[in-house]
C-alpha positions as CSV (number, residue, x, y, z in Angstrom):
1,R,-12.2,12.1,-22.2
2,D,-15.7,12.1,-22.8
3,N,-16.0,8.2,-22.4
4,K,-14.0,7.9,-19.2
5,I,-15.3,5.7,-16.6
6,V,-14.7,6.4,-12.8
7,M,-14.3,3.4,-10.6
8,T,-13.3,3.1,-7.1
9,K,-13.5,0.3,-4.4
10,F,-14.9,-0.7,-0.9
11,L,-12.8,-2.5,1.3
12,P,-14.5,-5.1,3.6
13,V,-12.5,-4.8,6.7
14,P,-13.7,-7.0,9.4
15,W,-15.1,-3.7,11.4
16,R,-17.2,-2.9,8.5
17,V,-20.3,-4.9,9.0
18,T,-23.4,-2.5,7.9
19,H,-25.1,-1.3,4.7
20,A,-24.8,2.1,6.6
21,Q,-20.8,1.6,6.5
22,F,-20.9,0.9,2.9
23,E,-22.9,3.6,1.8
24,N,-20.7,6.3,3.8
25,A,-17.7,4.8,2.2
26,L,-19.4,5.4,-1.1
27,R,-20.4,8.8,-0.1
28,A,-16.7,9.8,0.9
29,S,-15.4,8.4,-2.2
30,N,-17.7,10.4,-4.4
31,K,-17.0,13.5,-2.4
32,R,-13.1,13.3,-2.9
33,M,-13.6,12.6,-6.4
34,G,-16.4,15.1,-7.0
35,I,-19.1,13.3,-8.4
36,M,-22.7,12.4,-7.3
37,T,-22.8,9.2,-8.8
38,C,-20.2,6.3,-9.0
39,P,-20.5,4.5,-12.4
40,I,-19.0,1.2,-11.3
41,Y,-18.0,0.7,-7.6
42,L,-16.4,-2.4,-6.8
43,L,-15.9,-4.9,-3.8
44,H,-12.2,-5.0,-3.3
45,S,-12.6,-8.8,-2.1
46,P,-15.6,-11.2,-1.2
47,M,-13.6,-12.1,2.1
48,H,-15.0,-11.2,5.4
49,L,-15.3,-12.7,8.8
50,Y,-19.1,-11.9,9.0
51,R,-20.6,-11.0,5.8
52,D,-20.9,-12.8,2.5
53,I,-20.9,-11.4,-0.7
54,E,-24.5,-11.2,-1.2
55,Y,-25.2,-8.9,1.8
56,W,-22.4,-6.5,0.2
57,V,-24.5,-6.7,-3.3
58,E,-27.6,-5.7,-1.5
59,S,-25.8,-2.7,-0.2
60,A,-24.8,-1.7,-3.8
61,A,-28.3,-2.2,-4.4
62,I,-29.5,0.1,-1.8
63,C,-26.9,2.8,-2.9
64,K,-28.1,2.3,-6.5
65,R,-31.8,3.3,-5.4
66,K,-30.3,6.3,-3.8
67,G,-28.6,7.6,-6.7
68,L,-24.9,6.8,-5.2
69,L,-23.8,4.2,-7.9
70,E,-24.8,3.0,-11.4
71,K,-23.2,-0.5,-11.3
72,F,-21.4,-3.0,-9.0
73,G,-18.1,-4.8,-9.5
74,L,-16.0,-7.2,-8.0
75,S,-12.4,-7.7,-7.4
76,N,-10.4,-10.9,-6.8
77,C,-13.4,-13.1,-7.0
78,S,-13.6,-16.8,-7.9
79,A,-16.0,-18.3,-10.3
80,E,-18.3,-19.4,-7.5
81,E,-18.1,-16.0,-6.1
82,V,-18.9,-14.1,-9.4
83,R,-22.0,-16.3,-9.7
84,R,-23.2,-15.9,-6.6
85,A,-22.7,-12.0,-6.8
86,V,-24.4,-11.9,-10.3
87,E,-27.5,-14.0,-9.2
88,A,-27.7,-11.6,-6.0
89,G,-27.6,-9.0,-8.5
90,K,-30.5,-9.9,-10.2
91,N,-32.4,-10.6,-7.0
92,F,-31.5,-7.0,-5.9
93,D,-31.7,-5.3,-8.7
94,V,-28.1,-3.9,-9.7
95,D,-25.9,-5.1,-12.3
96,V,-22.9,-6.9,-11.6
97,V,-20.4,-6.1,-14.6
98,V,-16.8,-6.6,-13.9
99,N,-14.3,-8.6,-11.9
100,Q,-10.7,-7.0,-11.3
101,V,-8.5,-9.9,-10.7
102,H,-4.8,-10.9,-11.2
103,F,-4.6,-12.1,-15.1
104,S,-1.6,-12.5,-16.9
105,L,0.7,-15.0,-18.4
106,L,2.0,-15.8,-14.9
107,D,-1.2,-17.2,-13.9
108,F,-3.3,-18.1,-16.9
109,N,-2.8,-21.9,-16.7
110,S,-4.4,-22.1,-13.1
111,P,-7.3,-24.1,-13.1
112,A,-9.2,-21.7,-10.6
113,L,-8.3,-18.6,-13.0
114,Q,-9.7,-20.3,-16.1
115,E,-12.8,-21.6,-14.6
116,M,-13.3,-18.0,-13.1
117,Q,-13.0,-16.7,-17.1
118,R,-15.2,-19.1,-18.3
119,T,-18.0,-18.0,-15.7
120,C,-17.6,-14.5,-16.4
121,D,-17.6,-15.2,-20.3
122,E,-20.9,-16.9,-19.3
123,L,-22.4,-14.3,-17.5
124,G,-21.3,-11.6,-19.1
125,V,-18.8,-10.0,-16.6
126,T,-15.9,-8.2,-17.8
127,I,-12.6,-9.1,-16.5
128,I,-10.1,-6.3,-15.3
129,A,-6.8,-7.7,-15.9
130,Y,-4.9,-6.4,-12.9
131,N,-1.2,-7.2,-12.4
132,S,-1.2,-8.1,-16.3
133,L,2.7,-7.3,-16.8
134,G,3.5,-9.2,-13.3
135,Q,4.7,-6.0,-11.7
136,G,7.5,-5.8,-14.4
137,L,8.6,-9.9,-14.8
138,L,6.9,-9.6,-18.1
139,T,9.2,-6.7,-19.3
140,D,12.4,-5.9,-21.2
141,N,13.8,-4.0,-18.3
142,L,13.7,-7.3,-16.1
143,T,17.4,-8.6,-15.8
144,E,18.6,-11.9,-13.6
145,E,20.0,-9.5,-11.0
146,K,17.0,-7.4,-10.7
147,F,15.1,-10.4,-10.5
148,A,17.1,-11.5,-7.3
149,G,15.4,-8.6,-5.6
150,N,12.3,-8.9,-6.6
151,K,9.8,-9.2,-3.8
152,P,6.6,-10.2,-6.1
153,A,8.3,-13.2,-7.5
154,K,9.2,-14.4,-4.1
155,M,5.8,-14.2,-2.7
156,M,4.5,-16.0,-6.0
157,G,7.1,-18.6,-5.6
158,I,9.0,-18.0,-9.2
159,N,12.2,-19.0,-9.8
160,W,13.9,-17.1,-13.1
161,V,14.2,-20.5,-14.5
162,D,10.4,-20.9,-14.6
163,L,10.5,-17.3,-16.6
164,I,13.2,-18.1,-19.3
165,P,10.9,-19.8,-21.7
166,L,8.1,-17.5,-21.3
167,R,10.3,-14.2,-21.5
168,T,11.8,-15.6,-24.7
169,A,8.6,-16.3,-26.6
170,L,7.7,-12.7,-25.5
171,R,10.8,-11.2,-26.8
172,D,10.5,-13.4,-30.0
173,I,7.2,-12.3,-30.7
174,A,8.2,-8.8,-30.0
175,D,11.2,-9.2,-32.2
176,A,8.5,-10.4,-34.9
177,H,6.2,-7.4,-34.9
178,S,9.2,-4.8,-34.8
179,S,10.0,-3.2,-38.0
180,S,12.6,-0.8,-39.7
181,S,11.5,2.0,-42.1
182,T,13.9,4.7,-44.2
183,K,13.3,8.0,-44.1
184,G,15.0,10.1,-46.8
185,G,18.8,9.2,-47.2
186,D,20.1,6.6,-45.0
187,N,18.3,7.6,-41.9
188,T,16.7,4.3,-40.6
189,V,14.1,4.2,-38.2
190,K,13.4,1.2,-36.3
191,K,9.8,0.6,-34.8
192,R,10.5,-1.7,-31.7
193,V,8.0,-3.3,-30.3
194,S,8.6,-4.2,-26.3
195,M,7.8,-7.1,-24.3
196,A,5.3,-5.2,-22.3
197,Q,3.2,-4.6,-25.6
198,V,3.0,-8.1,-26.4
199,A,1.8,-9.1,-22.7
200,L,-0.8,-6.6,-22.8
201,C,-2.1,-7.7,-26.2
202,W,-2.3,-11.3,-25.1
203,C,-4.3,-9.7,-22.4
204,R,-6.7,-8.2,-24.9
205,N,-6.9,-11.5,-26.8
206,H,-8.5,-13.2,-24.2
207,N,-11.2,-10.5,-23.8
208,T,-9.9,-8.7,-20.7
209,I,-9.1,-5.0,-20.2
210,P,-5.6,-5.0,-18.9
211,L,-5.1,-2.5,-16.1
212,V,-1.6,-0.8,-16.0
213,G,0.4,1.6,-13.9
214,C,3.0,3.5,-15.3
215,R,5.6,6.2,-14.0
216,S,6.7,8.1,-16.7
217,K,5.7,9.4,-20.3
218,Q,7.7,6.8,-22.0
219,Q,6.0,4.0,-20.4
220,A,2.7,5.6,-21.1
221,E,3.4,5.8,-24.9
222,D,4.8,2.3,-24.6
223,I,1.2,1.0,-23.3
224,L,-0.6,3.1,-25.6
225,A,1.4,1.4,-28.4
226,S,0.3,-2.1,-27.4
227,L,-3.3,-1.1,-28.8
228,S,-1.9,-1.0,-32.5
229,L,-0.4,-4.4,-32.1
230,H,-2.2,-7.7,-33.2
231,L,-0.9,-11.0,-32.4
232,S,-1.8,-14.2,-34.5
233,S,-3.9,-17.2,-33.1
234,E,-0.5,-19.1,-33.5
235,E,1.3,-16.7,-31.2
236,V,-1.6,-16.5,-28.7
237,A,-1.8,-20.2,-28.7
238,A,2.0,-20.4,-28.2
239,L,2.0,-17.9,-25.0
240,D,-0.8,-19.9,-23.5
241,T,1.0,-22.9,-23.5
242,L,3.9,-21.3,-22.1
243,A,1.8,-19.3,-19.2
244,L,2.4,-20.6,-15.8
245,K,-0.4,-21.1,-13.0
246,K,1.0,-18.8,-10.1
247,C,-2.6,-17.5,-9.5
248,T,-3.7,-15.4,-6.3
249,L,-7.2,-17.3,-6.3
250,D,-5.7,-20.5,-5.5
251,S,-4.6,-19.1,-2.0
252,P,-6.5,-20.5,0.8
253,P,-9.3,-18.5,2.1
254,W,-7.5,-17.7,5.5
255,R,-4.9,-16.0,3.6
256,R,-6.9,-14.0,1.5
257,K,-9.0,-12.6,4.9
258,L,-5.7,-11.8,6.5
259,F,-4.7,-9.7,3.4
260,V,-7.9,-7.6,3.7
261,A,-7.4,-7.4,7.5
262,L,-4.0,-6.2,7.1
263,A,-4.8,-4.1,4.2
264,G,-7.5,-2.5,6.3
265,V,-5.0,-1.7,8.9
266,V,-2.7,0.0,6.2
267,M,-5.5,2.1,5.1
268,V,-6.6,3.5,8.5
269,A,-2.8,4.4,9.2
270,C,-2.6,6.3,5.8
271,R,-5.8,8.0,6.8
272,W,-4.5,9.1,10.4
273,L,-1.1,9.9,8.8
274,D,-3.0,12.4,6.5
275,E,-5.2,13.8,9.0
276,W,-1.9,14.7,10.7
277,G,-0.2,16.3,8.1
278,F,2.4,13.5,7.6
279,G,0.7,11.7,4.4
280,V,2.3,11.9,1.1
281,V,-1.1,13.1,-0.8
282,E,-1.4,16.8,-1.6
283,R,-4.8,18.2,-1.3
284,V,-5.6,20.2,-4.7
285,E,-7.9,23.1,-4.4
286,A,-10.6,23.8,-6.7
């Protein structure tokens, strides 16, 4: 726990246009988290109707001088956007250290994603692999019946037949790393490696930090178990070949800007609901 790093994000909705608004959002986040200085503050998206990415890097530098943040991060940024942000960070004296982006076996073979990864490696920017399990598409629990109602798959234009070779390879590799051991008498304990563990280990093999959500103790244990798994270079290469190329970085700018605007509307609506007592977040008294 002593080595934990706290991060949160700034959403550049169309009605946020000033350095002061950036600072106010950061101060509010720090207050909610009970900290004075945010270790890493991320820009949720580079898409804005009026402001370019350099403007928000300057905002971060101003807040750094005031002791409100230590380092700046990015999210959903392309290779060009990462390069511009890092250069602006040098000019304004604030380190740009991470880029949180969709990074999984569902999008690895996208040219835009691979260019972004090469740029991050070149500039020393760590990739936080968001959606590393494809919202369940790369896990054992998925069946063809469940897939039929999977909204993320529909949004990304993924068909069940597209997934079969990749999922088969994940399961085969997982089985190859599973083992049995005998503990006294005839009691045999099976150590079963999951597809999720293989997918997360693959992300780590590509020098990314997987960002994973979990809803149960079992899921948390499965995720932690992936840290002890090691894939061979041949296994990684096989998965690389089978990976899809459904990357969000390939979306047209208008769609990415629309997403930010809609997310902003949801953010405001949730805030109002919380204020009126209809929200789902319970306030914790110190």
